[in-house]
VODREN-964450 format. One record per residue (C-alpha): x, y, z. Coordinates in steps of 0.05 Angstrom, whole numbers, plus 5000, padded with zeros to 4 digits. Layout:
      u      v      w
      X      Y      Z
...
END
This chain:
      u      v      w
   0967   0907   4430
   0979   0853   4376
   1052   0873   4361
   1068   0872   4433
   1039   0807   4448
   1074   0777   4382
   1142   0809   4403
   1140   0779   4473
   1123   0707   4447
   1177   0709   4397
   1230   0727   4450
   1205   0685   4504
   1200   0628   4458
   1277   0636   4438
   1292   0637   4510
   1252   0577   4532
   1275   0527   4480
   1348   0550   4474
   1393   0490   4498
   1404   0491   4572
   1472   0516   4598
   1501   0530   4666
   1502   0602   4651
   1459   0638   4599
   1498   0663   4536
   1496   0737   4515
   1439   0755   4474
   1427   0811   4426
   1355   0831   4401
   1336   0881   4344
   1266   0900   4323
   1261   0941   4255
   1197   0965   4219
   1187   0944   4145
   1135   0990   4116
   1152   0973   4044
   1153   0896   4060
   1091   0848   4058
   1088   0798   4117
   1093   0739   4069
   1154   0773   4035
   1184   0785   4102
   1181   0714   4121
   1208   0693   4055
   1270   0740   4069
   1278   0714   4136
   1277   0641   4113
   1328   0658   4056
   1374   0697   4107
   1376   0638   4153
   1396   0591   4096
   1447   0637   4073
   1477   0640   4145
   1476   0564   4146
   1426   0563   4205
   1403   0489   4218
   1352   0447   4261
   1301   0502   4242
   1233   0501   4284
   1175   0538   4253
   1138   0572   4306
   1086   0606   4255
   1114   0673   4241
   1183   0656   4243
   1239   0606   4257
   1286   0578   4314
   1355   0549   4295
   1426   0541   4313
   1495   0544   4282
   1557   0517   4310
   1570   0587   4347
   1502   0613   4361
   1430   0602   4364
   1374   0648   4331
   1302   0666   4335
   1280   0710   4272
   1211   0725   4253
   1161   0776   4226
   1103   0811   4261
   1044   0832   4222
   1026   0900   4253
   0967   0944   4240
   1005   0991   4195
   1071   0954   4176
   1108   0893   4181
   1162   0889   4238
   1223   0844   4237
   1250   0817   4305
   1316   0781   4313
   1346   0752   4377
   1413   0718   4374
   1448   0685   4429
   1522   0662   4436
   1590   0686   4455
   1589   0748   4403
   1512   0755   4390
   1516   0821   4352
   1554   0804   4293
   1506   0749   4271
   1447   0790   4289
   1471   0844   4244
   1488   0800   4186
   1419   0769   4185
   1387   0839   4188
   1425   0865   4128
   1407   0798   4092
   1334   0807   4104
   1336   0880   4084
   1388   0871   4027
   1430   0930   4050
   1484   0936   4005
   1485   0861   3995
   1454   0805   3958
   1413   0772   4008
   1350   0760   3970
   1317   0769   3900
   1306   0842   3906
   1354   0891   3867
   1371   0906   3797
   1389   0852   3753
   1423   0847   3682
   1377   0793   3645
   1406   0748   3598
   1373   0778   3537
   1402   0849   3552
   1348   0879   3591
   1351   0906   3662
   1306   0880   3709
   1284   0915   3777
   1255   0869   3829
   1222   0907   3886
   1207   0879   3958
   1134   0896   3943
   1128   0831   3899
   1132   0865   3835
   1186   0874   3785
   1194   0917   3720
   1241   0915   3660
   1273   0965   3613
   1227   0943   3557
   1166   0964   3598
   1139   0895   3616
   1123   0886   3689
   1103   0828   3734
   1094   0795   3799
   1148   0750   3838
   1136   0698   3893
   1180   0646   3932
   1174   0575   3909
   1218   0549   3967
   1255   0608   4004
   1299   0559   4039
   1324   0533   3974
   1324   0602   3947
   1278   0587   3890
   1228   0638   3862
   1175   0644   3811
   1170   0710   3761
   1101   0716   3730
   1108   0764   3670
   1048   0804   3652
   1060   0782   3581
   1047   0713   3600
   1117   0683   3610
   1134   0649   3676
   1207   0638   3699
   1227   0591   3755
   1296   0615   3779
   1342   0594   3833
   1386   0648   3869
   1459   0628   3878
   1486   0627   3949
   1530   0692   3941
   1463   0722   3913
   1500   0746   3847
   1467   0705   3798
   1397   0674   3776
   1387   0611   3734
   1331   0568   3716
   1279   0563   3657
   1215   0590   3635
   1150   0553   3622
   1172   0527   3554
   1238   0501   3582
   1279   0555   3552
   1340   0574   3597
   1336   0639   3637
   1395   0670   3674
   1414   0739   3705
   1471   0773   3743
   1486   0831   3790
   1541   0869   3823
   1532   0849   3898
   1571   0912   3921
   1509   0949   3897
   1483   0975   3831
   1487   0944   3764
   1548   0917   3728
   1590   0967   3692
   1576   0970   3618
   1628   0942   3573
   1680   0993   3558
   1658   1038   3616
   1723   1029   3653
   1695   0969   3697
   1726   0901   3707
   1754   0866   3647
   1757   0793   3666
   1797   0746   3627
   1854   0792   3612
   1841   0799   3536
   1836   0867   3501
   1774   0891   3458
   1794   0899   3387
   1809   0970   3367
   1770   1004   3308
   1796   0985   3239
   1799   0907   3253
   1794   0859   3198
   1723   0844   3174
   1740   0770   3169
   1743   0762   3242
   1692   0778   3298
   1741   0826   3339
   1701   0889   3358
   1632   0911   3385
   1568   0883   3359
   1497   0902   3371
   1460   0837   3388
   1388   0823   3362
   1364   0828   3434
   1392   0898   3439
   1451   0880   3482
   1523   0901   3465
   1572   0849   3456
   1649   0860   3451
   1690   0802   3420
   1760   0804   3440
   1823   0774   3406
   1835   0721   3461
   1773   0684   3445
   1728   0715   3496
   1672   0764   3495
   1637   0812   3542
   1566   0829   3548
   1512   0822   3602
   1529   0752   3600
   1602   0734   3584
   1632   0679   3543
   1678   0647   3495
   1682   0647   3415
   1718   0600   3367
   1719   0590   3292
   1709   0523   3259
   1742   0495   3196
   1680   0509   3156
   1685   0585   3173
   1623   0586   3221
   1634   0614   3292
   1614   0582   3355
   1589   0628   3412
   1590   0595   3479
   1554   0637   3535
   1570   0629   3605
   1496   0616   3621
   1499   0548   3577
   1469   0580   3510
   1511   0559   3447
   1502   0598   3383
   1528   0572   3316
   1537   0634   3269
   1557   0652   3201
   1591   0718   3184
   1565   0755   3120
   1610   0768   3061
   1619   0840   3080
   1636   0820   3154
   1587   0867   3181
   1531   0815   3205
   1527   0749   3240
   1468   0704   3234
   1449   0631   3253
   1415   0592   3309
   1426   0570   3381
   1422   0499   3404
   1345   0507   3417
   1337   0529   3343
   1322   0604   3361
   1348   0649   3304
   1406   0690   3328
   1436   0754   3294
   1482   0808   3307
   1508   0874   3271
   1581   0899   3276
   1584   0966   3302
   1661   0975   3298
   1694   0997   3237
   1727   0939   3200
   1772   0934   3142
   1773   0886   3078
   1719   0836   3058
   1683   0885   3011
   1685   0944   3062
   1693   1004   3020
   1700   1067   3069
   1627   1063   3079
   1625   1121   3127
   1655   1171   3077
   1604   1151   3025
   1548   1152   3073
   1566   1222   3094
   1559   1248   3025
   1491   1210   3014
   1461   1236   3080
   1471   1308   3057
   1409   1293   3014
   1347   1296   3061
   1311   1244   3013
   1357   1193   3035
   1337   1188   3110
   1263   1195   3087
   1275   1128   3045
   1309   1098   3102
   1255   1114   3149
   1205   1085   3098
   1243   1018   3095
   1250   1014   3169
   1172   1023   3179
   1155   0973   3124
   1208   0920   3124
   1193   0851   3159
   1257   0822   3187
   1274   0752   3167
   1264   0727   3239
   1192   0733   3227
   1197   0667   3184
   1206   0631   3249
   1146   0606   3286
   1129   0651   3347
   1169   0710   3320
   1137   0780   3313
   1192   0833   3308
   1209   0896   3270
   1260   0949   3260
   1266   1006   3307
   1294   1074   3283
   1369   1053   3289
   1356   0988   3252
   1356   0943   3314
   1302   0888   3321
   1248   0896   3375
   1187   0855   3387
   1167   0786   3413
   1204   0723   3404
   1178   0651   3428
   1214   0662   3496
   1223   0735   3511
   1210   0806   3489
   1266   0846   3453
   1269   0919   3469
   1325   0973   3462
   1342   1034   3505
   1374   1096   3476
   1417   1098   3409
   1474   1050   3400
   1546   1071   3421
   1569   1103   3359
   1593   1171   3336
   1559   1163   3272
   1496   1197   3256
   1434   1156   3249
   1437   1162   3174
   1511   1145   3171
   1502   1087   3216
   1444   1057   3178
   1480   1065   3110
   1539   1034   3137
   1496   0973   3154
   1452   0976   3094
   1478   0913   3066
   1464   0870   3126
   1395   0900   3143
   1353   0848   3109
   1277   0839   3106
   1230   0787   3078
   1186   0835   3037
   1235   0891   3015
   1299   0860   3006
   1361   0892   3039
   1364   0969   3056
   1418   0977   3007
   1378   0942   2950
   1316   0989   2969
   1358   1052   2967
   1387   1032   2898
   1319   1027   2864
END
């Protein structure tokens, strides 16, 4: 009975406060159950959808809002039923069906980016899935709860189970998040509003900017090619000064030989290339230690056909045993910095806690080499506080 009374009140209210006209305009109403959506989340989605549609002069009637645009009026709200939440939308105007259906799609995020829910490519290389039940989960296995700060302004709070708190704003097109965490560090994410996540670099997806990724065998003195970033993300530097990753950007080389990496989310890294051309290291503008390892084969700068020599060494089973011993015991140089607690995973990539996030990896890197060959090719650039480089350790 409660649902029937609430629905009647919502519809009648919309009729009673609509602007007086000589002839009542056409009206369209839709009622849809939302069993996976809480009442509070339903209200937040409705408010965000009205803001996206540009509905103004909003009047809050408790479980929804009345408002108008230049072409239609709308009453949209939520009913807290006994077993599920129910969404009710009534629009009036010359063509009430199209705005009604747009609002419904925005509220339920059906193939569009009307609210926060969906799959996001996080700035640190993780993929985060935000659900309608107020929970989210990342590919690093860290979960959390999210809630609206101000749905009308599309502002949200993400409370991670590991203690971090992000306050973010959703862009008008729903394709980007930006904001900061409790420490003031910038946070951002992107998604493909056509549905699903952005295609990985090199997977046949879009190639913005028109530059071309570097082929294998590039010079070790340049950044061109593919890199495994310290966050676990894949970064492809191109010969036109741009790069592709979960967040894109531009790169340049300074007169002193250092490289400046400018990410589209506002971060700026200043990095130096190792003598062998296989490792980038430095800091960003906030003082966070940054590093990356080249995964594309390069020529020159001390590169001596590492893959061929690695293949011979890997035929000895003791080589892999020694490598795994180093990976288990080695403490990465980043641990010298306050707030860092990281280690090497089996492919030599850094995982663990940083002052602002958790670094995780998913699956092996994009390489045709065996794990032994891959690690030996990078042995000189895999460094530690306590054991030296992997190359030094294997030569003892």
